[in-house]
N, C-alpha and C positions, 0 to 999 in steps of 0.2 A: 596271719596265714590266709592264703587265698581259698575261697570256697571250692569244694570238690565239684568238678564239672561232670555231669552225667548226660550222656546222649541216649534218649529214649527213641527207639525205632519201633513204632506202633501205629497201626491203622485203625484200631478200634477206639472211637471217641470216649466210650465209657471207661476203658482201661487207661486211657491218657488222663482222664479226669481223676480217677482214683489214685493213680501213681503220683500225679501232681499234688493232690491233696495230702497224701501220706508224706511226701517229701517236704511240703511246706510246713506241716505240723511238727516236723522233726526239730530236735535241738542241735542238729549238725548243720553247719553252714554248707549249702550246696547251691549250684546253679544248674538248672535243667534246660536242655535244648531238646526239642521234639521234631522228628521228621516222620512222615507218614508212609513211606515206601522205601524199598531197598535201594532203588536208584538214587533217591534223594539222600539217603544215608551215605552213599559213596561220594556224592557231590560234596556233602558236608565234610567228610573225613579227608577228602583230597583237596579241600579248599577251592572248589570250582564255582563259577557263577556267583549266585547270591551269597555264597558261603566263603568267599575269598578271605574275609577277615575273621572267620569263625575261630573261636578258641578250641584247641584240641581237647577232646574229652579225656577224663581220667578213668572213666568206666562206661561201658556200653551195655544197655538193656535192650535186647534184640528179640523180636517176635520171629517165629518160624514162617508163619503164613502171611506174607506181605505181597502187595501188588508190585509189578514191574520187575522186581528182582527179589527172590525169596530170601529168608533169613540164612539158609545154608549157603547161598551164593555170596551173600554179604560176608558171612563168617570166613569163607574161603578167601575172599578178596582181602579182608583185614589181616588174616593170619599169614598170608603170603606176601604182604607188603612190609618191607623192612622198617619203614617209618611208622607203621601202625600196629604191628604184631605184639608190641609190648602192652597194649591196652587190654585190660581184662574184659572179656565178653561174657555176659550172662544171658543165656537163652531164657526168656520169660514168656511162656507161651501156653495156649490152651491144649496143645498137642501132647498126649501121653503115649504116642506111638513109639514102640521100641525102635523102629527104623529111624525116626527123627532123633531119638536120644542117642542111638549108636552113631549115626552120621555126624551129629554135633560134636561128640567127644572125639571121633575119628579126625575131625577137622579142627581140633584144639580149642573147643569152647572151654571156658574156665569153670562153668557150672551150668546145669540145666535144671530149671524149676518149672513145674507145671502149675499154671495159675489156678487158684481155687475159684470155684463158681460164686461162692458167697462173698459179698462185698466186704464184710468185716474181716473175713479170713484173708481176702486179697490185700487189704490194708496192712494186716499183720505181716504178711509175706514181704511186702515192700519195705516195711519198717525193719524187718529182720535182715533183708538184703543190705539196706543202708547201714544198719548197725555193724554187721559183719564186715562188709567191704570198705566201709569208711572209718569206723572206729577201731576195728581190730586189725585188719590187714594193712600192711604198708604197700601202697600203690606205687608203681614205678612212674618216674617222670621221664619224658623223652630227653635223651642226651643230645646236645648240640655239638656234633663233631665238626 
């Protein structure tokens, strides 16, 4: 079985490190790709430029507050693109703003998680995400029509 491919869209180096660490310690086979802004995320997902041969992710972890193109804009682009909208998107962000939460669900995010400030709590959240979305949930695969 091929490892689950996760695209992490995050600009905070500390959060990238913690997420990577949590996923590496997991017993679940996964491949992590990381991009640091919304524009780069869309390049990756649309297989443009340096990402022409990138493997399509099975799951997207998306921050709200990103440079160049924010998480809401990326979410709208993903969920309005027929070849991408099947990919589950998890908002994983420091924002606990009711406006951000509402806007995310309005634009079809699969779930919204506010990052804990404590590093050990953050690791537990990432482990929980991985356990639920990879071990329990059946993820869709793109159909080649």
